[in-house]
Structure formats: structure tokens, C-alpha cells
C-alpha positions as CSV (number, residue, x, y, z in Angstrom):
1,M,29.4,-5.2,-0.1
2,T,32.4,-3.3,2.5
3,L,30.1,-3.7,5.9
4,Q,28.2,-6.9,5.1
5,S,30.2,-9.0,7.7
6,T,30.1,-6.0,10.4
7,A,26.9,-6.5,10.3
8,A,25.8,-10.4,10.1
9,A,28.8,-9.9,13.4
10,S,26.4,-6.9,15.1
11,S,23.1,-9.3,13.8
12,T,22.4,-11.3,16.9
13,V,19.6,-9.2,18.7
14,T,17.0,-8.5,16.1
15,T,14.0,-6.4,15.5
16,S,11.7,-9.7,13.6
17,S,10.7,-11.0,10.5
18,P,10.6,-8.7,7.1
19,S,7.5,-9.5,6.6
20,G,6.6,-8.3,10.3
21,Q,8.0,-5.3,9.3
22,R,7.4,-4.0,6.8
23,R,3.5,-5.1,8.9
24,R,4.9,-2.6,10.8
25,R,6.8,0.2,9.0
26,R,3.1,0.3,7.0
27,R,0.7,0.2,10.6
28,L,3.2,3.5,11.6
29,E,2.6,5.1,8.7
30,S,-0.7,5.5,9.5
31,A,0.0,6.9,12.5
32,I,2.4,9.5,12.3
33,G,1.8,10.0,8.5
34,G,4.8,12.1,7.3
35,G,6.4,15.9,5.9
36,G,7.5,14.4,2.3
37,S,5.3,15.0,-0.8
38,V,5.7,11.3,-1.4
39,G,4.6,10.7,1.9
40,S,1.2,12.9,1.0
41,V,1.0,11.1,-2.4
42,L,2.1,7.7,-1.7
43,D,2.4,5.8,1.0
44,M,5.7,4.1,1.4
45,S,5.0,0.9,3.2
46,G,4.5,0.2,-1.1
47,E,0.6,1.6,-1.2
48,A,0.5,3.5,-4.1
49,A,-2.2,6.0,-4.0
50,P,-5.3,6.0,-6.8
51,R,-3.6,7.6,-10.0
52,A,-5.3,11.2,-9.9
53,E,-6.8,10.9,-13.6
54,D,-9.3,7.6,-12.0
55,Q,-9.9,10.4,-10.4
56,Q,-11.2,13.3,-12.1
57,P,-14.6,13.5,-13.4
58,A,-15.2,13.6,-17.1
59,L,-14.5,16.3,-18.7
60,A,-17.0,18.0,-21.5
61,R,-16.2,16.9,-24.7
62,S,-15.6,19.3,-28.2
63,A,-18.6,21.5,-29.1
64,T,-18.7,18.7,-32.5
65,G,-18.6,15.9,-30.2
66,D,-15.8,15.3,-31.7
67,D,-11.6,14.3,-29.8
68,Q,-9.0,18.0,-30.8
69,P,-6.3,17.3,-32.2
70,A,-2.8,17.2,-30.9
71,T,-2.3,20.5,-32.9
72,D,-5.7,22.4,-30.8
73,P,-4.1,24.3,-27.5
74,T,-7.1,25.4,-26.3
75,S,-8.2,23.6,-22.7
76,S,-10.2,21.7,-24.3
77,G,-8.8,20.4,-26.6
78,I,-6.5,19.6,-24.2
79,A,-8.6,17.8,-21.7
80,A,-10.2,15.9,-24.9
81,R,-6.3,14.5,-26.1
82,R,-6.5,13.6,-21.6
83,R,-9.8,11.9,-21.7
84,R,-8.5,9.8,-25.7
85,A,-6.1,8.2,-22.9
86,V,-7.0,7.4,-20.0
87,S,-9.4,5.8,-21.9
88,A,-6.3,3.8,-24.1
89,G,-5.4,3.0,-20.6
90,H,-9.2,1.4,-19.7
91,R,-9.4,0.1,-23.4
92,G,-6.4,-1.8,-23.3
93,D,-5.0,0.4,-26.2
94,R,-1.6,0.3,-26.0
95,A,-1.3,1.7,-29.1
96,V,-3.5,4.6,-29.1
97,A,-1.6,5.6,-25.3
98,G,1.8,4.9,-27.3
99,A,0.6,7.9,-29.6
100,M,0.5,10.3,-27.0
101,L,3.8,10.2,-26.1
102,S,4.0,12.3,-28.0
103,D,1.3,14.5,-27.5
104,P,3.0,18.7,-27.2
105,Q,0.9,19.1,-23.6
106,A,2.7,17.4,-21.1
107,A,-0.5,17.0,-18.7
108,V,-1.4,14.3,-21.8
109,R,1.9,12.8,-21.7
110,V,1.8,12.6,-18.4
111,A,-1.8,10.7,-19.0
112,A,-0.3,8.8,-21.9
113,L,1.9,6.9,-19.1
114,G,-0.5,6.4,-17.1
115,A,-2.7,4.9,-19.6
116,L,0.4,2.0,-20.7
117,S,1.1,1.2,-17.4
118,R,-2.5,0.4,-17.4
119,A,-2.4,-1.9,-20.1
120,G,0.1,-3.1,-19.4
121,G,2.3,-1.8,-22.3
122,L,4.8,0.0,-20.1
123,G,8.0,-1.0,-20.4
124,P,11.8,0.0,-19.4
125,A,12.3,1.7,-23.1
126,V,8.8,3.8,-22.4
127,L,10.0,4.1,-19.1
128,Q,13.8,5.5,-20.3
129,Q,12.3,7.8,-22.8
130,A,9.6,9.9,-20.5
131,M,12.4,9.8,-17.8
132,A,14.0,12.4,-20.3
133,D,11.1,13.6,-20.5
134,T,11.6,17.6,-20.2
135,D,9.0,18.4,-18.4
136,A,9.2,17.9,-14.5
137,G,5.8,16.2,-14.3
138,V,6.6,13.6,-17.2
139,R,9.7,12.4,-15.1
140,R,8.2,12.6,-11.8
141,R,5.1,10.4,-13.5
142,A,7.4,7.7,-15.0
143,C,9.4,7.1,-11.7
144,E,6.3,6.9,-10.1
145,E,5.1,4.4,-12.6
146,A,8.2,2.9,-12.7
147,G,8.3,1.9,-8.8
148,R,4.6,0.7,-9.0
149,K,6.6,-1.6,-11.8
150,L,9.7,-2.6,-9.5
151,A,6.8,-3.5,-6.5
152,G,5.0,-5.8,-9.0
153,A,7.9,-7.7,-10.1
154,A,8.6,-8.0,-6.5
155,G,5.7,-9.6,-5.6
156,A,5.8,-12.1,-8.0
157,G,9.1,-13.1,-8.4
158,H,9.9,-12.1,-12.1
159,G,11.3,-9.8,-14.4
160,E,15.0,-9.6,-13.0
161,P,16.4,-8.3,-16.5
162,D,13.8,-5.4,-16.7
163,R,14.5,-4.8,-12.8
164,A,17.5,-4.6,-13.0
165,R,17.8,-2.0,-15.8
166,I,14.4,0.0,-13.9
167,V,17.0,0.6,-11.2
168,T,20.0,1.6,-12.9
169,M,18.1,3.9,-14.7
170,L,16.5,5.2,-11.3
171,I,19.6,6.0,-10.1
172,A,20.8,8.0,-12.6
173,I,16.8,10.5,-12.0
174,L,18.2,11.0,-8.7
175,D,20.2,13.7,-10.2
176,D,17.5,15.6,-11.5
177,P,17.4,19.1,-11.2
178,D,13.8,19.1,-9.8
179,T,13.6,17.7,-5.9
180,S,9.7,16.5,-7.0
181,V,11.8,14.0,-9.4
182,A,14.5,13.2,-7.6
183,E,12.5,12.3,-4.6
184,M,9.5,10.1,-6.2
185,A,12.7,8.5,-7.5
186,A,14.3,7.6,-3.9
187,W,10.2,6.2,-3.4
188,A,10.2,4.1,-7.0
189,L,14.0,2.6,-5.9
190,G,12.7,1.8,-2.0
191,E,9.5,-0.3,-4.3
192,A,12.7,-2.4,-5.3
193,G,12.7,-4.2,-2.0
194,S,17.0,-5.8,-1.6
195,H,17.0,-5.4,-5.2
196,G,18.1,-1.7,-5.1
197,A,20.8,-2.1,-3.3
198,A,22.3,-0.9,-6.2
199,A,21.2,2.0,-4.9
200,C,22.4,2.4,-1.8
201,D,25.1,4.5,-1.7
202,R,23.6,7.4,-4.2
203,L,20.8,7.4,-1.9
204,V,22.9,7.9,2.3
205,S,24.5,10.8,-0.2
206,M,21.4,11.8,-0.7
207,T,20.3,12.5,3.2
208,R,22.8,14.5,2.7
209,S,20.7,16.8,0.7
210,A,19.9,20.0,0.9
211,S,16.2,19.3,0.2
212,P,15.0,18.1,3.2
213,V,12.3,15.9,1.2
214,C,15.2,14.2,-0.5
215,R,16.1,14.0,2.5
216,E,13.3,11.9,3.6
217,A,12.5,9.9,1.3
218,A,16.2,8.9,0.9
219,V,15.8,7.0,4.0
220,A,12.9,5.7,3.2
221,A,14.0,4.4,1.1
222,L,17.2,2.9,2.8
223,G,14.9,1.4,5.1
224,A,13.1,0.0,2.7
225,I,16.1,-2.0,1.0
226,G,16.8,-2.7,4.1
227,E,20.9,-2.5,2.6
228,P,23.6,-3.1,6.0
229,R,25.4,-0.5,3.9
230,G,22.5,2.3,4.4
231,L,22.7,1.8,8.0
232,E,25.2,4.5,9.9
233,A,22.8,7.3,7.1
234,V,19.2,5.8,8.1
235,I,21.0,6.1,12.1
236,D,21.9,10.3,10.7
237,A,18.5,10.8,10.1
238,L,17.4,10.7,13.5
239,A,19.9,14.4,14.5
240,D,17.3,15.9,11.8
241,R,14.1,18.1,11.2
242,P,11.8,15.7,12.9
243,A,9.1,14.4,9.5
244,V,13.3,13.2,8.5
245,R,14.1,12.1,12.3
246,R,9.9,9.6,12.2
247,R,10.7,8.5,8.8
248,A,14.7,7.4,9.6
249,V,12.5,5.3,13.5
250,L,10.7,3.5,10.9
251,A,13.2,3.3,8.4
252,L,15.3,1.6,11.1
253,A,13.1,-1.8,11.8
254,G,14.5,-3.1,7.9
255,F,17.5,-3.2,9.4
256,A,18.6,-6.8,11.0
257,D,21.6,-5.5,13.1
258,R,22.2,-4.2,17.3
259,R,23.2,-1.0,16.1
260,A,19.6,0.0,14.9
261,R,17.9,-1.6,18.0
262,H,20.9,0.3,20.2
263,A,19.7,3.9,17.8
264,L,15.5,3.1,18.7
265,H,16.0,3.3,22.8
266,R,17.8,6.2,21.9
267,A,15.0,7.6,20.4
268,L,12.4,7.3,23.2
269,E,14.5,10.8,24.2
270,D,13.4,12.2,21.3
271,R,12.1,15.7,21.7
272,D,9.3,14.4,19.4
273,W,6.5,12.9,20.5
274,Q,5.5,11.0,17.2
275,V,9.4,9.8,16.6
276,R,8.9,8.5,20.5
277,Q,5.4,6.4,20.2
278,A,6.9,5.2,16.4
279,A,10.2,3.8,18.5
280,E,8.3,2.4,21.6
281,E,6.2,0.5,19.6
282,L,9.3,-0.8,17.0
283,L,10.9,-1.9,20.5
284,A,7.3,-3.6,21.7
285,D,7.4,-6.0,19.3
């Protein structure tokens, strides 16, 4: 951490305590929103939206009333198997949920991941398998569940070996060719908080991605992690498009550094009123 000493020397002016930063960031996220797709599905402050399968009404069973076998390619057969996976999660049946990870239909595998998470059976080995899936939707869901797991580990204050392994897997999948997967991986790394510091260099590189949503997600993750090496990339993001600038001004709250406060003052003159509003509120606290 070559910049730690510099950051320590320049941190005499701070934005606030880490818990206060998180509360402000959460309040402002709600007020101004974000431009990326992760922001529309998952709050960058860590409040995850309900799982999709929990929101959908149950679909009708097949004409016989039985679940269709995994070889049934019809929509009714797929729906029945998804329903079976969801039900297994609610029952805590890890065996059934785990078996459905090998289903030929990606929608069923996605549901099985959610079921295993609900049943408490989603370990690093299962996540690694899912992150290597041929379907981008499955890989994205694996990243989402990894983020949930990292957030839970941070809250509980334990799970260090698993947490380190999951962070390593997420760093690797930041290179996924599907931008929605890479975006979700960045969000998940932010859920690790300071334990995601190993991802800092890769996230800094991601702030220069050709994809605006990837840049936005990387900036948000750097702010959530708060690693001093990531500060310059967040400051640079204040010159990006409005959605990224909004995310960057919020991310500055994660850094106890004089440069972050100076950047907030400059943001008061931003062309976008939401950037100006966020900077004003952060400086007022």
C-alpha cells in the first residue's frame, strides 16, 4: 500500500466516521438514484432488492400435477423445475437445490442458486462453479449471491477464509466479457468493505472501461472499500458522464482524506444538479 503513508498524512480533514459515511451514502443513493443497472436492482449501500423468484406468482403445474423432468424443454416443464428449486430453498432442502444446479436450463440454475443461498448451502465451491457457467445470467446471479455472502460475513465479523476466497473469485470475473456480469462483480466486491482491498487495482482499471455502467459500478465499489489507492480514480471519475459523477461524489464519502474534501468542494460547481446536491449534503455533515 504505497500511498497509505501519504493518505495518513493528508487525512487531518475528514468527512466523518465510517458509519456516518455509510448512512449518508445510503440516504443520498435513495435521493438521487444511479444510472447503472446495478443501481436499479441492488442498492450500492448494501440493501439488496428481493429475489426475482420471490416476487413472481406461482405458475400452474403441468396437466398431470407432477413436476416435469429436467429433459422437458417446454415452458411448463421449465417453470415447474424453477418452482421446485424455489420450494427447496424455502424448505431448506440443500440436496434438491444442489442437484438442480446441473439443470440444462439457465433459468432453473439461477433459481437453484437462490434456493441454496436461502437454505444456507451456498459455499465458495458452488459459487466458483456458477461463476464458470456458460450462461451470463447464471454468472451474474453467482456474483449477486457472492455479494450477499460478503455483506453477511462483514456484518457477522467472521468467515475470513471463505471471504478471502470469494473476493479472489470476484476479482477474476471482473474480466467477464458480459458487462452485466462484470458490473455485478464490482458491486459484490464493494459489499466486502475494507476486506475487498485486494480488488483495488482491478477496480481502478475498471473505472477506465468502455462501459459506463462498469465504470459506475467500479467507482461505487472503490468508495465502499475505502482503500486509499482508489481515491484518485474516484476523483478522476468526477469528469465522467453525469451518472458516473453522481456515483463518484457519493464514493468520496468513503475516504478520510483532505483530497476527497477538496474534490467535494469542486463538485459544488458541477453542471449536474444532483452532483451538486450530493456534494452539498456531504460537506454539511
